N, C-alpha and C positions, 0 to 999 in steps of 0.2 A: 302204677296205673298205666295201661298201654295206650298207645295213640289210637284215636278213633279210626276205625276202618282196618286195623290190623287183623290178619287172619290167624286163627289159632289151630284150626284143623284142616288138613289137606284133603281135598276131594279125591275120589278114585282116579279121575282123569288126570289130576295134577301128579299123583304118585306114579301113574303109568309113564309119565315123561321122564322119570328118574332112571330108567333103565335098570341096571343091576342094583340100584339102591331103593327100589320101589317099596321094599318091605321095611325100610328104616323108619323107626318111630319118628313122628313129626317133631317132637321136642328135640331129638338128636339132630334131625335135619336142619332145624332152625338155630342150632347151637354152633356158633362160628368156631369154637374150639374143636368140636367133633369134625367139622369140615376140614380144618387144618390137619388134624390127626389122620384123616382118611383121604388125603390128597392122593391122586394117582401119581406115583413117583418111581415105580419099578418097571423095567422093561417087560417082565412077565405079565404083570397086571394089565399093562397097556396092550400087549398082544392079545390077551384074553378078551378085552373089551372091544377092540377094533376088528379082530378076526381078519386081518389083512393077509394077503398071500405071503408065504415064507420069504420070498425075495424082498418084498417091501419091508417086512419086519427086520430082515438082516441089514438092509441099508439104513433103516431108522436107528438101529443100535449103533452104527458107526457115527451118526450125527450126535447121539446122546453122549458119546465119549468126549466130544468137543464142547457141546452146548447142552447142559442139563435141562431137565424139564420137571414141571410140577403143575398139576391141574386140580382145582377143587372139584369135588363131586357136583356142586351146584353148577359151575360153569360147564362141566362135562355134560350135564343133563340138558343143556341148551343145544347140544350138537346133534347133527344127523351123522352118526359115526361111520356109516358105510359110504357116505358121499365125500370123496376126496376133495371136492371143490366147495364144501360147506364153509361159509365165512367164519363160523365159530371154530371149526376144526383147524382151518388155516392159521388162526391166531395162536393156537395152543399146542398143537401136535407137531413134534419134530418132523422135518421134511428133508429128504435127501438133497434138495436144491440149496439148503443152507451151506452145503459143502461143495456142490458141483456147479452151481449157476453163479456166474460172476460178471458184474459190470464194472469191476475195479473198486469195489467197496473196501473200506479200510476199517481198522479196529476202532479208531477214535476220530470219527468224521468231523466232529466239531472242535477238535484239537483242545479238548478240555484240560488235558494235562499241562498245557502251556500256561493256563490261568489258575493254577492251584498253588497258592502261597503256602498251604500245608495240606496234608493228605485229606481228600474228601471235600474240601471247601473250594468252590470255584468263585473267583472274584474277577469277573470280566468287565462289568460295568460299575462306574464309580458309586452309584447310589444303591446298589443291591448286590447280594451274593447268594449263592446256592450251596446249601449244606447237604451233602450225601450222607445221611445218618446211618444208612445200612445199605448193603448190596443184596439183601434178601427180599423176596417177593412172595405173595400168596400164590401167584401163578407167573410163569415165565413166558412173556409174550414173544413170539418168534420174530417179530419185527423190531425188537428193542434195540436202541442205539447204544446201550451199555452192556451188551452181551459179554464184553471182555471181563466184566466184574462178577459174573454169576457165581463163580466158585469162591468168591472172597468172603462171603458171610457178613456178619454184623460188625458195626464199628465198635471199638472198645470205648469204655466210658472215658478213658483218658483222652481219646481223640475228640469226643464230643466236648469235653472241657476245653481243649485247645481251640476248637471252633468258637466257643463262647468268648474266650479270651481275645481272639483275633477280632471278632465283631466289636467287642467293648473298646478295643484299642484303635478302632478305625471309625472316626466320627462321621465320615461321609456316607456310611451305610445306613439307610433309613428303612430298608425292606430286606427281610431274610426269607428265602424260599427253602422250605424244608422238604427234601426229596430223597431219592435213593437210586435203586431199590425202591421199596415202599415203606415209608415211615410208620405205617400202621401195623407193620410186623414187629415193631418194638414193643416191649412191655409198656402197658399204659402209664405206669408210674415213671418210667424212664422218659417217655415222650413228654409227659406233663412237666417233669423237672426241666427238661431241655427248653421247652417253649416258655416256661416261667422265667428261666434265666435270661433268655433273649428279651422277653417282655420287660424285664427289670432294667435293661440298658436304656438310658434316657433318650439316645438318638435313634433307637429302633422304633419306628412308628407303625409298621405293618408287618404281619407275618403271613406267609402264604404256604399252604401245604399241598403237595402233589401226591395223589394216591389213586390207584385204579381199583381199590377195594369196593366202592359202590357198584362196580361192574362185575368183578369176579368173585366177590364174597360179601354181598350186601348185608348179611347177618352180622358182620363185624361192626356195623354202625349201630351200636347199642345205645340205649339212653344214658348209660354210665359214660361211655366214650364221648357222646355229644356234650354232656354236662362238663366234662373236663375241657374239651376244645373251646366251649363257650367262654370259659374263664379268660381265654387268651385273645379275645377279640380286641381290635379288628384283625380277624383272621379270615383269609380267603381260601377257598378249597377248589383246587383244579383237579378234574378227573378226566378219563378218556373212554368215552363210548365211541365205538367205531362202526357198529352194526345195529340197525333197528331191532334185531333179534335180542340184543342185550337189554332192551328197555322193558324189563319184566316188572311184575307187581312188586317183587322183592326189592328190585333196584329203585323203583319209584318211592317205596317206603323209606329206604335208606336216605335218599335225597331229600325227602320231605322232612325227615328228622333234623337234618342239617339246616335246611332253609328255615324251619320253624324256630330254630335256636338262634336265628340272626346271622348265620354263616353263609355268605353268598357263594353260589356254586357256578363254576364255569367249566366248559368242556373244551378239551384240546384233542381233536381227532387227528389221526394220521391217514392220509389217502393211501389206500392199500389195494393193489391189484387183486381182483376177485372177491374183495370184501365190501367195498363201498365206492367203487369207481364208475358208477352209472348215475345219471341224473335221478332216476326213480328211487334208487336205494338211498342216495345221499339226501334227497328231499324228505323221504320218510324218516330218516334219522333226525334231521333238523327239526321237523315238525314235532316228532316225539320228544325231543329234548325240551322244546318250548312248553309242551304240555306238562312236564314234570318240574318246571321252573329251573331248568339248567340252561344257562346262557351259552349258545354256541360262540366260542371265543376265537379259537384258531383252528384252521385245517392245515396241518403240516404236510408238505411234500416229504415222502419217506426219505430219511437221511441215508446217504450212501455208506451204510455200515456193512462190513463184511458179515455174511451170513443172512442178509435180508434183501439182497439185490432182486430176488424174484418177486418182491412186493412192490418194487418201484414202478410208478406210473409216469408216462411221458409228461413233461411239464406243460406242453401245449394242450395235450388232452385234458389235463386237470384244469387249465385256464378256460378252455371251451366249456367244460362241464359247469364250472362255477359262474361263468358268464350267463349261461342259460338259466341257472338257478336264480341268480340275482335279478333276472328280468321277470321272473314269475313267482317269486317267493317273498314273503314279508321280510323287510330289512332286519327285524329283530331276530330272525332265524338264520341269517346269513353270516358265517364266520369269515374272518380274514384268511385267505389262502396265502400261505407264506412258505418260504424256504429258509431254514436256519443256516446261517453262513458263519464259518469260522473266522477267527482273527478279529473278533470284536465288532464285526459289521452288523450283527443283529439279525432280525427277521426281515428278509427281503420280500416285499409284497409281490405276488405273482398275479398280475391282472392284465387283461387286454385293454387296448386303447380304443374302447368302443365309441367314444365321442369323435375320435378322428377317423375311425373306420367303422361306420354303422352297418356296413355290409358284411361284417365279420360273421354275423348270424342272420338267418332269415327272420 
């Protein structure tokens, strides 16, 4: 039985927004496996879809040799492909600035390699660890702080087993964050087994899963997947909506399925130049998240990762924007604006001292 309010048939207007996929059968379009099989992954297809000038296409091919790309038809359909400044296009289409624009970004800005007692497992804080169970994603976000891993693929089962053994042997760990890559690219049975093994460890109290699937491929949040995740509660689900354009009916349905299963949803946006760095856009995003029961949790300053410097927003501009929003927006909608700092220093709050300097803003 489907969830009340699910749409089974696409209207003509909805299909027209799909661009080259407007004639795809609705059952195929809503099938996450079809979406994965038909991702835009070749330079030739991307050139055909974007119809950019030959020089732009040539520069883009240079980027792809360093940083691969993949875009689901669903996410591509949200784009205005001829608009180089479109916030959806900026997040998913290779950009020459990934190679040519630099503010000194480095491959591992959070120095994650220093805190890996074994490959893929980051243990930086005593009470929790992060398991990178895969380096694969449904879509490769151009601002990703783990671009260095994009060609590495999935983790071997033996490595997943080693992670479980490490957590079991480390009684101080009460929370495990399952991340990647995107853990929802794993076969459902593999993810189920991994979560179940962690849940069976007596000192593990909470699991957290980080995935951008509700944003880039909401069809993957199937009733079957939700039933599997529900078995492993308390499980918290963190996702990443960055633009109000991503808050579609399909995304709302995916989030509702998780919430209705008792899985709390939080959002960790990244402040990105040209995507969400205005008060108007950010407020629209935050209000939209509240409407679909997704808690705005963090707004991250873009990490200084090599290949994403062109997305970085001046910290003071970000603080001014969030100060304005906090003065005019419901507190339930306002995330913590933070900068992730290496060396175990955690997430540094980025906020103005408005009580000491009330003249900061009119």
